C-alpha positions in Angstrom: 29.5 -25.7 33.7 27.6 -25.7 37.0 29.8 -25.0 40.0 29.4 -27.7 42.6 29.8 -26.8 46.2 31.9 -29.3 48.3 30.8 -30.2 51.7 34.0 -31.9 52.8 37.7 -30.9 52.8 39.5 -32.3 49.7 42.7 -33.4 51.4 41.3 -36.6 53.1 39.9 -37.8 49.8 43.2 -37.1 48.0 45.2 -39.0 50.7 42.8 -41.9 50.5 42.9 -42.2 46.7 46.7 -42.0 46.4 47.4 -44.2 49.4 45.4 -47.1 47.8 47.4 -50.1 46.6 46.3 -49.4 43.0 48.0 -46.1 43.2 51.3 -48.0 43.4 51.7 -48.7 39.7 48.1 -49.6 38.9 45.0 -47.8 37.7 42.5 -45.7 39.5 39.0 -44.8 38.2 36.7 -42.1 39.6 33.6 -40.5 38.2 34.1 -37.0 37.0 31.0 -35.9 39.0 32.5 -37.4 42.2 35.8 -35.6 41.6 34.1 -32.3 41.0 31.9 -32.7 44.1 34.5 -34.1 46.6 37.8 -32.7 45.5 37.3 -30.2 42.8 38.6 -30.7 39.3 41.5 -28.2 39.4 42.9 -29.7 42.6 42.5 -33.2 41.3 44.3 -32.4 38.1 47.1 -30.8 40.1 47.5 -33.8 42.3 47.7 -36.2 39.4 50.1 -34.0 37.5 52.3 -33.5 40.7 52.8 -37.3 40.9 53.8 -37.5 37.2 50.8 -39.9 36.5 48.7 -39.9 33.3 45.0 -38.9 33.3 42.5 -40.1 30.7 38.9 -38.9 30.4 36.6 -41.8 29.2 32.9 -41.0 29.1 32.0 -39.8 32.6 35.1 -41.3 34.2 38.6 -40.1 35.0 41.2 -43.0 34.7 44.5 -42.4 36.3 47.5 -44.5 35.2 49.6 -44.5 38.3 53.0 -44.9 36.5 55.1 -42.0 35.3 56.6 -44.0 32.4 55.3 -43.3 28.9 52.0 -44.9 27.9 50.7 -45.9 24.5 47.0 -46.1 23.6 46.7 -49.0 21.2 43.2 -48.3 20.0 
């Protein structure tokens, strides 16, 4: 995997993502490339896990289910 060098601090992006209305029980979608570039994957995974949310990788996207309750993938 190629290391991507960030040009911005990750915290403003993290604050913006998790302050969004969709982060209050909804779903957030971000491209994996964007996450790697702007936040860094390890930090992103940490922030999702810290909130007790669920993270799904679908194609080139991360999908965050912003609800700590159990989820079930139907198909």
